DORO-484282 format. One line per 4 residues: their letters; for each residue y, z, x of C-alpha. Coordinates in Angstrom, 1 decimal. Example, Ala and Ser with C-alpha at 12.3 -4.5 7.8 and 13.67 -1.06 7.14 Angstrom:
<nodes>
AS) -4.5:7.8:12.3  -1.1:7.1:13.7 .
</nodes>
This chain:
<nodes>
XXXX) 0.0:0.0:0.0  3.2:-1.2:2.0  5.8:1.7:2.2  9.6:1.1:2.5 .
XXXX) 12.3:3.0:4.5  14.2:4.0:1.3  11.4:6.5:0.3  9.8:4.2:-2.1 .
XXXX) 6.4:2.3:-1.9  5.5:-1.2:-3.4  2.2:-1.0:-4.9  1.4:-4.7:-4.3 .
XXXX) 3.4:-8.1:-3.8  2.2:-11.5:-3.5  5.2:-13.7:-2.7  7.9:-14.3:-5.3 .
XXXX) 5.2:-15.3:-8.0  4.0:-11.6:-8.4  6.9:-9.1:-7.9  5.8:-5.7:-6.8 .
XXXX) 6.8:-2.5:-8.7  8.7:0.1:-6.8  7.6:3.7:-7.2  9.4:6.6:-5.9 .
XXXX) 7.7:8.3:-2.9  7.1:11.6:-4.9  5.1:9.7:-7.5  3.1:7.4:-5.2 .
XXXX) 0.4:9.9:-4.6  0.0:10.7:-8.3  -0.1:7.0:-9.1  -2.9:6.3:-6.6 .
XXXX) -5.0:9.2:-8.2  -4.3:7.7:-11.6  -5.4:4.4:-10.4  -8.7:5.8:-9.1 .
XXXX) -9.3:7.8:-12.3  -8.9:4.6:-14.4  -11.2:2.5:-12.1  -13.8:5.4:-11.7 .
XXXX) -14.6:4.9:-15.5  -15.2:1.2:-15.3  -16.7:0.9:-11.7  -20.1:1.2:-13.0 .
XXXX) -19.7:-1.6:-15.6  -18.0:-3.9:-12.9  -21.0:-3.4:-10.5  -23.6:-3.7:-13.1 .
XXXX) -22.1:-6.9:-14.4  -22.0:-8.3:-10.8  -25.7:-7.4:-10.3  -27.0:-8.8:-13.8 .
XXXX) -24.9:-12.0:-13.1  -26.3:-12.5:-9.6  -29.9:-12.1:-11.1  -29.0:-14.5:-14.0 .
XXXX) -27.7:-17.1:-11.5  -30.8:-16.6:-9.2  -33.2:-17.1:-12.3  -31.4:-20.1:-13.9 .
XXXX) -30.7:-22.2:-10.8  -33.6:-21.4:-8.5  -35.5:-24.7:-9.5  -32.2:-26.8:-8.8 .
XXXX) -32.5:-27.2:-5.2  -30.3:-24.7:-2.9  -33.3:-22.3:-2.8  -32.4:-20.6:0.6 .
XXXX) -28.7:-20.6:-0.3  -29.5:-18.9:-3.5  -31.6:-16.2:-1.9  -29.2:-15.5:0.8 .
XXXX) -26.3:-15.4:-1.7  -28.1:-13.1:-4.1  -29.1:-10.7:-1.3  -25.5:-10.6:-0.1 .
XXXX) -24.3:-9.8:-3.6  -26.8:-7.2:-4.1  -26.0:-5.5:-0.8  -22.2:-5.7:-1.5 .
XXXX) -22.4:-4.1:-5.1  -25.2:-1.6:-4.6  -23.5:-0.3:-1.5  -20.2:0.0:-3.3 .
XXXX) -22.0:1.8:-6.2  -23.5:4.3:-3.6  -20.0:4.7:-2.0  -18.5:5.3:-5.4 .
XXXX) -20.9:8.0:-6.4  -20.1:9.9:-3.2  -16.6:9.6:-3.9  -17.1:11.1:-7.4 .
XXXX) -18.8:14.1:-5.9  -15.6:15.1:-3.8  -13.2:17.6:-5.1  -10.3:15.7:-6.8 .
XXXX) -7.8:17.7:-5.0  -9.4:16.6:-1.6  -10.0:12.9:-2.4  -8.4:10.3:-0.1 .
XXXX) -7.4:8.1:-2.9  -5.5:5.6:-0.5  -8.7:4.9:1.5  -10.8:4.4:-1.9 .
XXXX) -8.1:2.0:-2.9  -8.5:-0.1:0.2  -12.5:0.1:-0.4  -12.0:-1.4:-3.7 .
XXXX) -9.8:-4.3:-2.1  -12.7:-4.9:0.5  -15.4:-5.0:-2.3  -13.1:-7.3:-4.5 .
XXXX) -12.4:-9.7:-1.7  -16.3:-9.8:-0.8  -17.2:-10.3:-4.4  -14.4:-13.0:-4.8 .
XXXX) -15.7:-15.0:-1.8  -19.4:-14.7:-2.9  -18.7:-15.9:-6.5  -16.3:-18.6:-5.3 .
XXXX) -19.0:-20.1:-3.1  -21.7:-20.1:-5.9  -20.2:-23.0:-8.1  -19.4:-25.2:-5.0 .
XXXX) -23.0:-25.2:-3.9  -24.8:-25.0:-7.3  -22.9:-27.3:-9.4  -23.6:-30.3:-7.1 .
XXXX) -27.4:-30.0:-7.5  -27.4:-29.0:-11.2  -27.5:-31.2:-14.2  -24.9:-31.2:-16.9 .
XXXX) -26.3:-28.4:-18.9  -26.6:-26.2:-15.5  -23.0:-27.1:-14.6  -21.8:-25.9:-18.0 .
XXXX) -23.7:-22.7:-17.7  -22.4:-22.2:-14.1  -18.8:-22.8:-15.2  -19.1:-20.5:-18.2 .
XXXX) -20.5:-17.6:-16.0  -17.9:-18.2:-13.3  -14.8:-18.2:-15.8  -16.2:-15.2:-17.5 .
XXXX) -16.5:-13.3:-14.2  -13.0:-14.3:-13.2  -11.2:-13.3:-16.6  -13.2:-10.1:-17.0 .
XXXX) -12.8:-9.1:-13.4  -9.0:-9.9:-13.4  -8.3:-7.5:-16.4  -10.9:-4.9:-15.3 .
XXXX) -9.5:-4.7:-11.8  -5.8:-4.9:-13.0  -5.2:-1.1:-12.3  -5.6:-2.2:-8.5 .
XXXX) -3.7:-5.5:-8.7  -4.3:-6.5:-5.1  -8.0:-6.1:-5.7  -7.7:-8.3:-8.8 .
XXXX) -5.9:-11.0:-6.9  -8.4:-11.1:-4.0  -11.2:-11.3:-6.5  -9.9:-13.9:-9.0 .
XXXX) -8.2:-16.4:-6.6  -11.3:-17.3:-4.5  -13.3:-17.4:-7.6  -10.9:-19.6:-9.6 .
XXXX) -10.4:-22.0:-6.6  -14.0:-22.2:-5.9  -14.6:-23.3:-9.5  -11.7:-25.7:-9.5 .
XXXX) -13.1:-27.2:-6.1  -16.6:-27.6:-7.5  -15.1:-29.5:-10.6  -13.3:-31.9:-8.3 .
XXXX) -16.4:-32.5:-6.3  -18.1:-33.9:-9.5  -17.5:-37.5:-10.6  -15.5:-38.3:-13.6 .
XXXX) -12.0:-37.9:-15.1  -13.1:-35.0:-17.3  -14.0:-32.8:-14.3  -10.6:-33.6:-12.8 .
XXXX) -8.8:-32.5:-15.9  -11.0:-29.3:-16.0  -10.1:-28.7:-12.5  -6.4:-28.8:-13.1 .
XXXX) -6.9:-26.6:-16.1  -8.8:-24.1:-14.1  -5.9:-23.9:-11.7  -3.4:-23.5:-14.7 .
XXXX) -5.8:-20.6:-16.2  -5.7:-18.8:-12.8  -2.0:-18.9:-12.5  -1.8:-17.5:-16.1 .
XXXX) -4.3:-14.9:-15.2  -2.3:-13.8:-12.3  0.7:-13.3:-14.3  -1.3:-11.5:-16.8 .
XXXX) -2.6:-9.2:-14.2  0.9:-8.5:-12.9  2.2:-7.7:-16.5  -0.7:-5.4:-17.2 .
XXXX) -0.2:-3.6:-14.0  3.5:-3.2:-14.6  2.6:-1.8:-18.0  0.4:0.6:-16.5 .
XXXX) 2.9:1.7:-13.8  5.8:2.1:-16.3  3.5:4.2:-18.6  2.7:6.4:-15.6 .
XXXX) 6.3:6.9:-14.5  7.3:7.6:-18.1  4.8:10.2:-18.4  5.7:11.8:-15.1 .
XXXX) 9.4:11.8:-16.1  8.4:13.7:-19.4  6.1:15.9:-17.4  9.1:16.9:-15.1 .
XXXX) 11.5:17.4:-17.9  8.9:19.5:-19.7  8.4:21.6:-16.6  12.2:22.1:-16.2 .
XXXX) 12.6:23.2:-19.8  9.7:25.5:-19.5  11.2:27.0:-16.3  14.5:27.6:-18.0 .
XXXX) 13.0:29.0:-21.0  10.9:31.3:-19.0  13.9:32.4:-17.0  15.9:33.0:-20.1 .
XXXX) 13.0:35.1:-21.7  12.8:37.1:-18.4  16.5:37.8:-18.0  18.0:38.0:-21.6 .
XXXX) 18.9:41.4:-22.9  19.8:40.3:-26.5  18.3:42.3:-29.3  18.6:42.4:-33.1 .
XXXX) 20.0:45.4:-35.0  20.2:46.0:-38.7  22.2:48.6:-40.7  22.1:49.6:-44.4 .
XXXX) 25.0:49.5:-46.7  26.4:52.8:-45.5  26.2:51.6:-41.9  23.0:53.6:-40.8 .
XXXX) 20.7:51.9:-38.2  17.6:50.5:-39.9  16.4:48.3:-37.0  17.2:49.9:-33.5 .
XXXX) 17.8:47.3:-30.9  14.8:47.3:-28.4  13.1:44.9:-26.3  9.9:44.9:-24.4 .
XXXX) 9.1:47.2:-21.6  9.1:44.6:-19.0  12.6:43.5:-20.3  13.9:46.8:-21.3 .
XXXX) 17.8:47.2:-20.5  19.5:50.4:-19.5  20.7:50.8:-23.0  17.6:51.2:-24.7 .
XXXX) 17.2:54.8:-23.3  20.4:56.0:-25.0  19.6:59.0:-27.4  22.3:57.9:-29.9 .
XXXX) 20.3:54.7:-30.8  17.9:56.2:-33.2  17.2:55.1:-36.8  19.3:56.6:-39.5 .
XXXX) 22.2:57.2:-37.1  25.7:55.7:-37.9  25.8:52.6:-35.9  29.5:52.8:-35.1 .
XXXX) 29.2:56.3:-33.9  26.8:55.4:-31.3  29.8:54.2:-29.3  32.5:56.1:-27.3 .
XXXX) 35.6:56.8:-29.4  38.6:54.5:-28.6  40.2:51.2:-29.5  37.0:49.4:-28.9 .
XXXX) 35.1:51.5:-31.6  38.1:51.3:-34.0  37.8:47.5:-34.0  34.2:47.7:-34.7 .
XXXX) 34.7:50.2:-37.7  37.5:48.3:-39.1  35.5:45.1:-39.1  32.5:46.8:-40.7 .
XXXX) 34.5:48.7:-43.3  36.2:45.3:-44.4  32.8:43.8:-44.9  33.8:40.8:-42.6 .
XXXX) 31.7:39.2:-39.9  32.7:39.7:-36.3  31.8:38.3:-32.9  31.6:39.5:-29.4 .
XXXX) 33.1:42.9:-29.6  32.9:44.6:-26.4  32.1:48.5:-26.8  30.8:51.2:-24.6 .
XXXX) 27.8:53.3:-25.7  27.8:57.1:-25.9  25.5:58.9:-23.3  24.4:58.3:-20.1 .
XXXX) 25.9:58.9:-16.6  27.1:55.4:-16.3  29.1:53.6:-19.0  27.1:51.1:-20.7 .
XXXX) 28.8:48.1:-22.4  27.5:46.0:-25.3  28.6:42.8:-26.8  28.3:43.1:-30.5 .
XXXX) 27.9:40.3:-32.9  27.2:40.9:-36.8  27.6:39.5:-40.3  27.2:41.0:-43.7 .
XXXX) 23.7:40.8:-45.4  24.3:39.8:-49.2  21.6:39.1:-51.5  21.9:38.4:-55.2 .
XXXX) 25.6:39.4:-54.8  24.8:42.8:-53.5  26.0:44.0:-50.1  23.0:45.3:-48.2 .
XXXX) 24.4:46.2:-44.9  25.1:44.4:-41.5  22.7:42.4:-39.2  23.3:41.2:-35.9 .
XXXX) 22.8:40.6:-32.0  23.5:43.2:-29.4  23.8:42.0:-25.6  23.9:44.3:-22.6 .
XXXX) 27.2:43.1:-20.8  27.5:46.1:-18.3  27.2:44.0:-15.3  29.6:41.3:-16.4 .
XXXX) 32.1:43.9:-17.6  32.0:45.7:-14.2  32.5:42.1:-12.5  35.5:41.4:-14.9 .
XXXX) 36.8:44.8:-14.2  36.5:44.3:-10.5  38.4:41.0:-10.7  41.0:42.4:-12.7 .
XXXX) 41.4:45.2:-10.2  41.7:42.7:-7.3  44.2:40.9:-9.2  46.5:43.9:-9.5 .
XXXX) 45.5:46.0:-6.4  45.6:45.4:-2.7  42.2:45.0:-1.2  43.1:46.6:2.2 .
XXXX) 45.0:49.6:1.2  43.9:50.1:-2.4  47.5:50.3:-3.5  49.0:48.4:-6.4 .
XXXX) 50.2:44.9:-5.3  53.4:43.0:-6.0  52.4:41.8:-9.4  51.6:45.5:-10.6 .
XXXX) 54.9:46.7:-9.1  56.9:44.1:-10.8  55.2:45.2:-14.2  56.0:48.7:-13.5 .
XXXX) 59.6:48.0:-12.6  60.0:45.9:-15.7  59.0:48.7:-17.9  61.1:51.3:-16.1 .
XXXX) 64.1:49.1:-16.3  63.8:49.3:-20.0  63.4:53.1:-20.2  66.2:55.4:-19.2 .
XXXX) 65.4:58.3:-16.7  65.1:61.8:-18.0  68.1:63.9:-18.1  70.5:63.2:-15.2 .
XXXX) 67.9:62.2:-12.7  68.3:59.4:-10.3  65.7:56.6:-10.2  65.6:54.1:-7.2 .
XXXX) 63.6:51.2:-5.9  62.7:51.4:-2.0  61.6:48.4:-0.1  60.2:49.2:3.3 .
XXXX) 59.1:47.0:6.3  57.4:48.2:9.5  59.6:47.8:12.6  57.0:47.1:15.3 .
XXXX) 54.0:45.8:13.2  53.9:42.5:15.2  53.6:44.3:18.4  50.5:46.2:17.3 .
XXXX) 48.9:42.9:16.0  49.9:41.0:19.3  48.7:43.8:21.7  45.9:45.8:19.9 .
XXXX) 44.6:42.9:17.7  44.6:42.1:14.0  41.9:44.8:13.0  44.1:47.4:14.6 .
XXXX) 47.0:46.1:12.6  44.8:46.4:9.3  43.9:49.9:10.4  47.6:50.7:10.9 .
XXXX) 48.5:49.4:7.4  45.7:51.7:5.8  47.2:54.7:7.7  50.8:53.7:6.7 .
XXXX) 49.7:53.7:2.9  48.0:57.0:3.3  51.2:58.4:4.8  53.5:56.9:2.3 .
XXXX) 51.3:58.4:-0.6  51.4:61.8:1.0  55.1:61.8:1.2  55.6:60.6:-2.4 .
XXXX) 56.0:62.7:-5.3  53.4:63.0:-8.2  55.6:60.6:-10.4  56.4:58.2:-7.6 .
XXXX) 54.9:54.7:-7.6  53.7:53.1:-4.5  52.8:49.6:-3.8  52.1:47.1:-1.0 .
XXXX) 54.0:43.8:-1.5  52.1:41.9:1.3  52.0:41.9:5.1  53.7:45.0:6.4 .
XXXX) 56.0:45.3:3.3  55.7:48.4:0.9  57.7:49.4:-2.0  58.2:52.6:-3.9 .
XXXX) 59.8:53.8:-7.2  61.0:57.2:-6.9  62.8:59.5:-9.3  64.8:62.6:-8.1 .
XXXX) 66.9:65.1:-9.9  70.2:63.9:-8.4  71.7:61.6:-5.6  71.8:64.4:-3.2 .
XXXX) 68.1:65.3:-3.5  67.3:61.5:-3.2  69.4:61.2:0.0  67.5:64.3:1.4 .
XXXX) 64.3:62.7:0.6  65.2:59.5:2.2  66.1:61.1:5.4  62.9:63.1:5.5 .
XXXX) 61.0:60.2:4.5  62.4:57.9:7.3  61.9:60.5:9.9  58.2:61.0:8.8 .
XXXX) 57.5:57.4:8.9  58.8:57.2:12.5  56.0:59.5:13.5  53.4:58.0:16.0 .
XXXX) 50.2:56.7:14.7  46.7:57.0:16.4  44.9:53.6:16.3  41.4:53.9:17.5 .
XXXX) 42.5:56.2:20.4  45.7:54.0:21.1  49.2:55.3:20.0  51.3:53.0:18.0 .
XXXX) 55.0:53.5:17.2  55.7:51.7:14.0  58.8:53.1:12.1  60.0:51.8:8.8 .
XXXX) 63.4:50.2:8.0  64.2:51.1:4.2  66.3:49.3:1.7  67.3:51.4:-1.5 .
XXXX) 68.5:50.0:-4.8  69.6:52.5:-7.4  68.7:52.0:-11.0  71.6:51.3:-13.4 .
XXXX) 72.0:50.6:-17.1  73.6:47.1:-16.2  70.6:45.7:-14.4  67.4:44.9:-16.4 .
XXXX) 66.0:42.2:-14.3  63.2:43.1:-11.8  63.9:40.0:-9.6  67.6:41.2:-9.1 .
XXXX) 66.3:44.7:-8.2  63.9:43.2:-5.5  66.6:41.0:-4.2  69.2:43.8:-3.9 .
XXXX) 66.7:45.9:-2.2  65.8:43.2:0.2  69.5:42.8:1.2  69.7:46.7:1.9 .
XXXX) 66.4:46.4:3.8  68.1:43.5:5.9  71.0:45.5:6.5  69.0:48.6:7.5 .
XXXX) 67.0:46.5:10.1  70.4:45.3:11.3  71.5:48.7:11.9  68.5:49.7:14.0 .
XXXX) 64.8:51.0:13.5  63.9:54.0:11.3  66.9:53.6:9.1  67.6:53.5:5.4 .
XXXX) 70.4:51.7:3.7  71.7:51.9:0.2  72.5:48.6:-1.6  76.1:48.0:-2.2 .
XXXX) 78.0:45.0:-3.6  79.4:44.1:-0.4  76.0:43.2:0.9  75.4:40.9:-1.8 .
XXXX) 78.9:39.3:-1.1  77.8:38.9:2.5  74.6:37.3:1.5  76.5:34.9:-0.6 .
XXXX) 79.1:34.2:2.0  76.0:33.5:4.4  74.7:31.0:1.9  78.1:29.4:1.6 .
XXXX) 78.4:29.0:5.3  75.0:27.5:5.5  76.0:25.2:2.7  79.2:24.3:4.2 .
XXXX) 77.5:23.5:7.6  75.3:21.0:6.0  78.4:19.4:4.5  80.1:19.7:7.9 .
XXXX) 77.4:17.5:9.5  77.5:15.0:6.7  81.3:14.8:6.6  81.7:14.6:10.6 .
XXXX) 83.7:17.9:10.6  82.3:19.0:13.9  84.7:18.9:17.0  84.2:19.3:20.8 .
XXXX) 86.5:21.0:23.2  86.2:21.0:26.9  87.1:24.0:29.1  87.7:22.9:32.8 .
XXXX) 85.7:24.4:35.7  87.5:24.1:39.0  86.7:24.3:42.6  87.5:27.8:44.0 .
XXXX) 88.7:26.4:47.3  90.6:23.2:46.2  91.5:24.1:42.7  90.4:20.6:41.7 .
XXXX) 88.6:20.0:38.3  84.9:19.5:39.1  83.2:20.0:35.6  84.0:20.6:31.9 .
XXXX) 81.9:22.8:29.5  81.6:21.3:26.2  82.4:23.9:23.4  81.7:23.3:19.8 .
XXXX) 84.3:23.8:17.0  84.2:23.3:13.2  87.2:21.7:11.5  86.9:23.4:8.1 .
XXXX) 89.0:21.5:5.4  90.2:25.0:4.1  89.8:27.5:6.8  91.1:25.3:9.8 .
XXXX) 89.4:25.7:13.2  86.3:27.8:13.1  84.9:29.1:16.3  81.1:29.1:17.1 .
XXXX) 80.8:32.8:16.8  81.2:32.5:12.9  78.7:29.8:12.3  76.3:29.3:15.2 .
XXXX) 73.9:32.3:14.0  73.9:30.9:10.5  72.9:27.4:12.1  70.1:29.0:14.0 .
XXXX) 68.8:30.7:10.8  68.5:27.6:8.8  67.5:25.1:11.6  70.7:23.1:11.6 .
XXXX) 71.2:24.2:15.3  69.0:21.5:16.5  70.8:18.5:14.6  74.1:20.1:15.9 .
XXXX) 72.9:20.3:19.4  71.9:16.7:19.5  75.2:15.7:18.1  77.1:17.7:20.8 .
XXXX) 75.1:15.9:23.5  75.9:12.5:22.1  79.5:13.3:21.6  79.9:15.1:25.0 .
XXXX) 78.5:12.2:27.0  80.4:9.6:24.9  83.6:11.6:25.9  82.5:11.7:29.4 .
XXXX) 83.1:8.0:30.0  86.9:8.9:29.9  86.5:11.3:32.8  86.4:10.6:36.6 .
XXXX) 82.9:9.9:38.2  82.8:13.2:40.1  83.4:15.4:37.0  80.3:17.0:35.4 .
XXXX) 79.8:17.6:31.7  78.1:20.9:30.8  76.4:21.4:27.6  74.7:24.6:26.2 .
XXXX) 71.4:24.3:24.6  69.9:26.9:22.2  66.3:28.2:22.3  65.4:26.3:19.0 .
XXXX) 66.9:23.1:20.9  64.5:23.6:24.0  61.6:23.4:21.7  62.8:20.4:19.8 .
XXXX) 60.5:17.3:20.3  63.6:15.1:20.1  65.6:16.7:22.9  64.4:14.5:25.8 .
XXXX) 64.7:11.3:23.9  68.2:12.4:22.7  69.5:12.9:26.2  67.8:9.7:27.5 .
XXXX) 69.4:7.6:24.9  72.8:9.2:25.3  72.8:8.8:29.1  71.8:5.0:28.5 .
XXXX) 74.2:4.4:25.8  77.2:5.6:27.7  76.0:4.4:31.2  76.6:7.6:33.0 .
XXXX) 74.6:9.1:35.9  72.2:11.7:34.9  73.3:14.2:37.3  76.8:14.2:35.7 .
XXXX) 75.0:16.2:32.8  74.4:19.8:33.4  72.5:21.6:30.7  73.0:25.5:30.6 .
XXXX) 70.4:27.5:29.4  70.5:31.4:28.6  67.9:34.0:29.5  67.4:34.4:25.8 .
XXXX) 66.0:30.7:25.6  63.7:31.4:28.5  62.2:34.6:27.1  61.0:32.5:24.0 .
XXXX) 57.7:31.1:25.1  58.6:31.1:28.8  55.7:28.8:30.0  56.6:26.0:27.6 .
XXXX) 60.3:26.4:28.4  59.7:26.0:32.1  57.8:22.9:31.6  60.5:21.5:29.6 .
XXXX) 63.1:22.3:32.1  61.0:20.5:34.7  60.8:17.6:32.4  64.5:17.4:32.2 .
XXXX) 65.1:18.0:35.7  62.8:15.0:36.4  65.4:12.9:34.5  68.0:13.6:37.2 .
XXXX) 69.6:16.3:34.8  71.1:19.4:36.3  70.1:22.9:35.0  72.3:25.9:35.0 .
XXXX) 71.3:29.6:34.3  74.1:30.9:31.9  75.0:34.5:31.4  73.1:35.6:34.5 .
XXXX) 72.5:39.4:34.7  72.6:40.1:31.0  68.8:39.6:30.5  65.5:41.4:31.5 .
XXXX) 63.8:39.1:34.0  66.6:37.2:35.7  65.1:37.3:39.3  61.7:36.4:38.0 .
XXXX) 63.2:33.2:36.2  64.9:32.3:39.4  61.6:32.4:41.3  60.0:30.3:38.3 .
XXXX) 62.4:27.6:38.2  64.7:25.9:40.9  68.2:26.1:38.8  71.1:23.9:40.1 .
XXXX) 73.7:26.8:39.4  74.1:30.1:38.5  76.7:31.3:36.0  78.0:34.9:36.5 .
XXXX) 78.6:36.3:33.0  82.1:37.0:32.0  81.2:40.9:31.4  80.9:41.4:35.3 .
XXXX) 83.9:39.2:36.0  86.2:41.1:33.6  85.5:44.4:35.3  86.0:43.4:39.0 .
XXXX) 89.5:44.9:39.1  88.4:48.4:37.7  84.6:49.0:38.6  83.0:48.9:42.0 .
XXXX) 79.6:48.2:40.3  80.9:44.9:38.9  82.1:44.0:42.2  78.6:44.8:43.9 .
XXXX) 76.8:43.0:41.2  79.1:39.9:41.5  78.9:39.8:45.3  75.0:40.1:45.3 .
XXXX) 74.9:37.5:42.7  76.8:35.1:44.9  74.8:35.9:48.0  71.5:35.5:45.8 .
XXXX) 72.6:32.2:44.9  73.6:31.1:48.4  70.2:32.2:49.7  68.2:30.4:47.1 .
XXXX) 70.2:27.2:47.7  71.9:27.3:44.3  75.7:26.9:43.4  77.6:29.8:41.7 .
XXXX) 80.0:29.7:39.1  82.2:32.6:37.5  83.1:32.4:33.9  85.8:34.5:32.1 .
XXXX) 88.2:34.3:35.0  91.6:35.5:33.6  93.6:36.9:36.5  94.8:36.1:40.0 .
XXXX) 93.1:38.9:41.6  89.7:38.0:40.0  90.1:34.3:41.2  91.1:35.5:44.7 .
XXXX) 88.2:38.0:44.9  85.6:35.5:43.8  87.1:33.0:46.1  86.7:35.4:49.2 .
XXXX) 83.1:36.5:48.0  82.1:32.8:48.2  81.8:31.7:44.7  82.2:28.0:44.4 .
XXXX) 83.6:27.4:41.1  85.7:29.3:38.5  86.2:29.0:34.9  88.3:30.9:32.3 .
XXXX) 91.5:31.3:30.7  93.2:31.5:34.2  92.6:28.0:34.8  92.7:26.7:30.9 .
XXXX) 91.5:27.4:27.5  89.0:25.0:25.8  91.0:22.1:24.3  90.5:18.6:23.1 .
XXXX) 90.0:16.3:26.1  93.5:14.5:25.4  95.1:17.8:25.8  93.7:18.3:29.4 .
XXXX) 95.6:15.4:31.0  97.7:17.7:33.1  94.5:18.9:34.8  92.3:15.8:34.7 .
XXXX) 93.3:12.2:35.2  91.8:10.6:32.0  90.8:6.9:31.6  92.0:4.9:28.6 .
XXXX) 90.1:5.8:25.5  86.9:4.0:24.8  86.1:2.9:21.2  83.3:5.2:20.3 .
XXXX) 81.1:4.6:17.3  81.8:6.9:14.7  79.2:9.7:15.1  77.4:10.6:11.8 .
XXXX) 74.0:12.6:11.6  71.6:11.2:9.2  67.9:12.2:8.6  65.1:10.1:9.7 .
XXXX) 61.5:10.9:8.8  60.6:11.9:12.2  63.8:13.7:13.4  67.6:14.0:13.2 .
XXX) 69.6:11.6:15.2  73.2:10.3:15.7  74.3:6.9:14.8 .
</nodes>
């Protein structure tokens, strides 16, 4: 039986004429067994017919001439069929589960081929020597053998084909060997009958296979249905109950011992007991009693049973029993739904409580807050919403790991609950944010509580042997009669929390209207900044940097200004922080680079352009491409551009920042370390990256005249820069004494009000010989799918 790679098997195939039947692999074995079962019932008939016909041929045609052939032919036929009969008897004695049906089918095919060739030779040899009557007898016997054998062997179609084809072709050949037109016609008809018989065998076999597959599909479905029914019978806890007209139990809901649910052991379930009273008092039982008293049907009422250490829940469905117009009671079904009720309660708990700390979550807190806002506090007590955020939670996660962070949150929850009053409501909002609703007798008592609470929350935590210092910043929003929206309360408490964090760690801050005004002002500035970029309201000013020795201008630092339509010229201190908060600083920084290099075309070739870059800008993917395109567009030397980076920018992902600075320096751009000495790791940064220039911060320069330590730091910085092969610039120079001291100390460049304030380039012509203005394309920032750019 040919097998295919797709998991099916073709039972037989003889070219395009007899198309095989594809059977799924899982049914092939069963089909072979079915074929053998069918053939076993008729094998004896087939073999006996062959033997009798062999004897008949031998007796009829022995006197016609080919005596030796007939004897040899008959002996071969008897050996084939008797041997097949013996082998079949042995096969029948094998246990059906151990039979090799595939081998048996191959044996059938071999016997069919042998008999087919044997009977195909008989008419060719015999009919030539026989008279007309003998020829007719031989033709009848051969045709009968062919048609009967084809149908009897159709369960194994390949055997049928190998049997009838040699037999039919042998008879047709014998007819052709006889003289006369009639024999030729009979020969052609014999070939036609052979083809018809082959088609009939194919059709019969297809019907057999289709019937087998149909029965197999029905059997599979029956098994599946039986399995489902068996599972249902084994797992169901449904049971019938019935009451009389007074509501007393007549049929107690019980099931078999093998299926007996826990609620069948409840003592309250006894004949004659009031059905409704078998359940615990409460709204559930009230609903059941109301339905039964009204005589109305009810469905899926969930009620808890009385008795037992654990609460058992039923789902009750019932309808009134009315016969001849008379109410006889209720009859229904009871289902034990304890497990599903527990799961439902667990899901509901998860939806309203925090899984880590067990505290109520944000949803529950908001529901509680909404209810309390609609209910005035008792007497003259003060009620407040507290929002708190852990000050050093990220440090714990980063240093001790997230499991330690989870442990800290659990300990924080326990500490908050221990510090709260019996009527206070505590919740975890998410992350390291917690909230409380507290009520105290007066404002003074509330403030005392907040002071003590903040102090207690600042106490150290022991996390698996490690000490964690994680105080809490707290924002407080008092309840008032004018505010009834929980979202407003949360927002105001958040603003107070933001202010508390701004004031320092372990602080609490009360919400004031001014905080909301400041927040709105921040939003207004952020909105106006967006408009400023789109409306081209940004301006750049330049502050000259001169050589300490020659007083000649050698560089200009680019400083950003905002030409506000209402407020006039706005300095960076009023908007840079907001630009960094909402991410606009990157777009603004790109604009400054393009605008500064466009203006640089008006400056002499020896004057550098210094541009400050923010930490966010350093990490921008478009920084390098912006610088390259700006340098190429304005055709200036890359070493005329000097980027000033602060230690704050270096502290943010130092490894990446150093790689980015090396990338910029490879372009030929100069790099300066701005505000040197104000950070925490200046010397380490100088060792990590070869800066071209160090800028002494103005805080040291301004105190040169009055403080010896500032003089010492300034002198040390100049000597450090010289020893490292870096240039040194002092910023914030405002007096002649400062300039002279720095010049004598060896500082190469000076910058500050002593030289000039930052001004538009046209107003610096007294210090710098400017070239004629070059028509610069109007700079306007637009968004692209990939990044911001200046056009």
